[in-house]
N, C-alpha and C positions, 0 to 999 in steps of 0.2 A: 849346098846343103850343109856343108861343113860349117859354114858361117852361122847357119841357122842353129845347128847344134851348139855351137860356141855361144851364141847369143842366149839360147835357152839355158845352157849350163851356167853362163855368167849371171843371168837373171836369177837362176835358182840359187847360186852361191850368194848373190846379193841379198836374196830373201832370207837365206839361212843366216847370213851375217846380221841382218836387221833383226831377225827373230832372236838370235843369240845376244845382240846388244840390248834388245828390250828385256830379255830374261835377265841378263846381267844387271841392267839398270833396276829392274824390279827386285832382284835379289839384294842389290846394294841398298835400295830404299827400304826394303823389308827389314834388312839387318839393322839399318839406322833407326827405323821406327821401333823395332823390337828393343833395341838398346835404350831408346828414349822412353818407351813404354815401361821397360824394366826399371830404369832409373826413376821414372815418375812413381811407379808402384812402391819402390823402395823408399822414396822420399815421402810419399803419402803414409806408408806404414810407420815411418819414423815420426811424422807429424802427429798421427793418430796416437801412437804410443806416448809421445811427449804430452799431448793433450790429456790422456788418461792419467799420467803421472802428475801433471799440474792440477788436475781436478782432485785427485786424492790428497795432494799436499794442501790445496785450498780447503778441502773438507776437514782435514786434521787441524789446520790453522783456525778454522771457524769453531771447531769443537774446543780447542784450547782457549780461544777468546771467550766463548760462552761460559766455560768453567771459571775463567778469571773474572768475568762479569758477575757470576753467581757468588764467588768468594768475596768480591768487592761489595756486593749488595749485603751479604751477611755481615761483613765488617762494619759497613756504614750503619746497619741496623743496631749492632752492638754498641757502636760509638754514640748513636743517638739515644739509646737506652741509658747508657752511663752518663751522658750529658744531662738527660732529664732527671736522673736520680741525684746528680750533683746539684742541679738547680733546686730541686725539692729540699735537699739537705741544707743548702745555703739559706733558703727562705725560712726553713724551720728554725735554723740557728738564729736568724734575725728575729723571728717571732719570739723565741725564748728570751733573747736579750731585751726585746721590747717589753715583755711581761715583767721581767725582773726590774727593768728601769721604771715602769709604771708603778709597780708595787712599792719600790723604794722611794719614789717621789711622793706617792700618796701617803705612805706612813711617815715620810720625812717632812721636808720643808713645805711642800704643797698641802699636805694634810694639816700643818699648822696654820697656813694661810687660809685654807677653807674651814678651819676650826673643826676638823673631823674628830679630834680628841675631845673637845668640849661637847660636840654633838653626841658622842658615845656616852659621855658622863651625864649629859642631860637625859638621855634615854634611860640610863641606869637609875638616875634619881627618880624619874617618873615612875618606873616600875616599882622601886622600893617604897616610895612615899605614897603612891596612889593606892586608893582603897576600892576603886570601882573595878568592874569587869573589863573596862576599856584599857586598863593598864597592860593586860596581856596582849592587846593589839600593838602596844609599843615594841614588843619583841620583833615584829615585822619591820620596824624602822631600822633595825640593825642590818637588814638586807639591802637597804638603799645604796650604800657605798659599793657593795658587791655587784648590784645590778648595774650601777654606773660603770664600774670596771668591766663588767661583761659587755656592755654596749660599746665601750671604747675598744676593747679587744676585737669584738665583732666587726667594727668599722675598719680596724687595722687589717683583719684577715680579708675583708672585701677589697681593700686597697692592694694588698699583696697579690690576691687573685687577679685583679685588673692588670697589675704589672706583669704577672706571669703570662697572662694571655697576650699581652702586648709584645713581649719579648719571647 
């Protein structure tokens, strides 16, 4: 019977050892998994915090870019307006030079070639020497050179507008 008690005692001790080993193993695994879980939580919190910080930095960068784009659009608008005004000024100056050139040519050498001076003298003589009512119609003949000049200038303005639309 003694052997039987010994065998029961040794099997009881073996069972206690096995239970203790299982508990120790479970504790060890539990500790390892807790450490891994804690490290994972810490890492995830760090990643989440980093993502939040990155998002705020990206939002600030986008706001900065948007304000720069708006400033750039304003500057481009101002430059386009000033370029348009400069083009209008240059074409206006060209038109003034054109008018002065045409007037000087008509009153100068081209007027002599077209006999505008003799034309004006002929109209004057017709008005002075004529005795009918039609002589007053001759006053309108003074307008013919000015009408021609008007049409020449009108054609020049159409040409300048066509150039302005093209460029």
